[in-house]
C-alpha angles and dihedrals in degrees: 000000000000091000090051094048090051090051092049090050092047091052090049092050091048091052090050090050094049092050092047094050090052094049092045092058090053092049092048088051093052092047090051092048098049093042089054092045093053090221143069092208093088104127097190090048090056090047092055098045096044087050098052096041091050089049092052091051091052091048094050093046091053092046091051089051103040108018113014089158088073093057091047093052092047093059093083135028113250115251094238096047110147115258093223089057093053088054095047095045089047092058091042092053091045091056095048101041101038118005101050094040089048094050091043090052096048089046088062095042095050098031096241123181110300138186116245118267091256089076088069089079090052090050094050090049090050093050091050091051092050092046093052092049095048096040091048092051092046094049093049098040117064088184092059097127127168094246140044118258143116104264100215088155090061100041092248112213136182114271113212105169137076112020091347090075089071108031133012100228110036092154089059091048087054090053090053093051091045090057091071101042096086094041090053100041097042087034109205107148096219092062089072089072096067088036090059089046091052087053090053091053091051092050092052089045090052094051093048093045094050093047090052093049092049090052102040113023120079114240096013097111088057091047090051090052089057097040105043103185130073101195115345125035115240088009115060 
């Protein structure tokens, strides 16, 4: 009983840690943006950060209710995480937490070229689509960790339901869509440059991850024969 109680407590602590890490990144991004903008009176900035923080709360709530194991597993990086994935995720995080917020903030400060306010609605829609795809995949897939590895310690298996019926890497598709949410909502044109760079990193990650799974995960080749597309139906 004591051992079981300790395991339950550890899982709860891991869930809290995973949620906290996620929220801290959003708050760091917001601080960077508002410092670079030189003002807290940036309406489109508030729209963006209130949107993504609200989305993170919804995502975490649904995971706690339907797939808490995912949150527990995302608290710590797996020991056999691929080195290339650490590098790619490092650059991806840098782009989202620092580079795009810095450019967006400076865009406000120096009045750079900006999309019209109508694009806010497109950005919100884009975020909702990405949130639905990522949350759906995370709720369905108990192996949806934050990094790429073969989860031999968690008996990793093929998931063929939910979004995985249509594409093999729905989480990465969500990451691609997310890369354009801040550029569209806050609207400074120069932010699309690092956004596109983030997409390139995700595409490379998808290729490397898919190759690894076909090589090392039992049954994945058969799954790839049934689900033809990695990211986008009819394209790739």
